[in-house]
N, C-alpha and C positions, 0 to 999 in steps of 0.2 A: 311629306317629312324626306329625305334625304339618305340615300345611302356610299355606304363608303367601303371600297374593299381594294385590293392589291390583287393584281393577278396579270400575267402571260397573254403577251399577244399571239393569235391563232393565227395562220395561214392558211386556208382551203384553195390552192388556189393563185387566181392573182390576187385572189379577196383575203379582207383581211376583219380580224373578230374577236373580243371578250367576252370571254364564256363569266357567266355572272354567277355565281359561286353559292346562291343560294336560292329557294324553291319561289317564284316571283308569283303564280296562284298564292302561296299561303302568306308570305310574308306583304307583298302590296294589293293583294287583292285582286287581280287584276288576270284579266285571258284578252286572248286574239292577239293581233299588232299594237303593241303599247309604244305612244308615243311617251318620249322622256328630253329629258332635259341633260346631259353626260359634263363632265370637265373631267379630261384624263391629260395628269400633268396641271398643264396651267390651259389645258387648248380644248372650247367649250363647243360646242354645238348640238343639236337635235337631228335628234331619227324617231324610227320604231323598231324597237325590240323585235327580233328574229326569232321566233318562238320553235322548241324543237324538240317537245313532246315532253305532257307529263309536267309543266310549269318549269323543265326549264330553260333558258332565254339567251341568245348571243348578243351583244352587241357590232350592230356593223363598222367599221374605222376607218374614216377617207386614206385615201393613200397619202395626201396634201398633211392629214394627222400622222399616217404612220411613220413617215419622214424627219419631221417632226422630232420623234423622242427615244427611247434606244428599249431598243422592240428583242432587245436580248436578255434584256431582264424585268421580275415585275416592276409591277407601274402603279400609279396609285392614279383609280375612279373613283367619280364620284358622282350619280347620278339621281333624278329625281324626275316623277310620272307626272303630267301636263295632258293640261283638257285636249290637244291638237299640237299639231304642227304650227310653224308661225312663219318656216323662210316666206312660202306665198302667201296664207291667208289671213295674219293676219289684214292688212290692206283687201282682200276679198269683196265685192261688189253684190255675192248672193250669198243665200244659203240654201238649205234643206226645204223652207216652205216658198221661197224664194229663187229655183236654179234658173242657168242661162234654161233649156229649153225642157218640153216634158216632150221624154222618149217615147215618139209613135209609129217610128220610123228611120230606116235607118240609110243614107247615099252611101252608095260606095265612093273612095277616092284611095286614090294612088301616091306613090310621092318619088322621087326619080334618085333620090338617095338609101344606099343598104345601112344600117340601125339602126330604124324609127319606128320598128315594128307597135310599140310603146304609144307614141306620140300618135303614129295613125289613129290608135283605137280611139283614143282622148277627139280625134279632132271627127271623128268620125262620129261619135259620142254626142258632143258640143256644136256643128253642125258650123266651125270653124276652121281656117286651113292649118296645116302640118306647121307650118312659120308660125304662125301663132303662136300655138300648142307647144313647139319649142321651146320662145324668148317665155313661158310662162311658166313654163316646166323647169329655168334654167339649168334643159340638162340633152348634151346634142348626142354622136351616134353614141350607142350600144351603150348611154350609159341611165336604162330606163330600168325600173327595178315595180315590183310590187308596192312596195311603201313610195314611191315619189309618184307612181299612177292613183293609188291610196291621195295622198295631199291633193294633188293636183284636182282628182274627183272632189274633196272637200270646200275645191277653193272654188270649183263651179257650180255645189250646190245641189249633185245628182246623189242622190241616198243607192247604198249601198252596204250591203253585209258589214256583219263585225268583224270578220276572220277567212282567210285564204282552205277553199277548202281543196284538199292536199287527197289523190284520188289511189295512191300507193298500187298503182298497178291495174285496180282495180274498173271495170266495164261501170260507168256513171251516164243519166240521164243528168242531163247539161240545164241549165234554169233558162227563162225565154230569153234574158239578156244577161253575157255574161262578161270580161276578159281572163280571155282563156290559155295557159303558157306550155307551152307544148315540149317534148325534147328533140331539140336540132345532133348533130355530128358537131357542129365549130359553137354553135352559142344559144341559148335556150331563146324560144320567139312568143311574142305574145301575139293573140289573132282575138279579133273581136267578131262573139254569137249571137249571134240575132233569130229567133224564131224561126228555127231548123236550120239555122245556112252560118257559114263558116267565110265572114267580107272577110278578105284577105287577099292578095297576088298569090298562094303559091300551096300547093294544096296541103292539108290539112292528113295527118295520121292519127286520127283520134283512141289506136291506142300507145300515143304516146302523149297524149293532154297528162301531164304533172299536176294540176291544181287548175282551179279558180276562182274566179273575185264575183258573187254576183249583184248584175247591177238593177237594184228596185226601180221597175216601170208602172 
């Protein structure tokens, strides 16, 4: 089913969103990170809706799309829920039943460039190099997000929870394996947590954990 409405672009820092003017839980019967196919005017793309609580969601909009539309006025939006994103997954040789590998240990790796923390997490989970992950993810420095990580985990057949757990400032007990989002002064940082240890090149302040995605092992 396609959902159509008009809405203005919403800017938060350097990112742009479109607020969906109805409750996704009630209208679409979906929760978590919902994959959708979107059309903003004549510009089509796929993404995962960003949950804002109680069934309220935002559509993330890339700058390449923002630059092609009038951001000062309401614009026509249409989207439909899909089974999964296809930017990467449409030609994946892996499945949940036959993933790239069984995660029974993590080998710590580093990378000489800044801004690739998410790609490093995926590299450690898959056993591939960071350069291979960058090519598959189609994401460069500072371009990683939870939605992009989930898309790549699905590509490699790595099982994970269907939603991100946000800590809301509370102390939490992390699962045996998860990708953690940590607040920092400049940009938030992704780190891999496995069986009581952060596999990271920087010190992790557990009080600054924003949220995490559990990896099922």
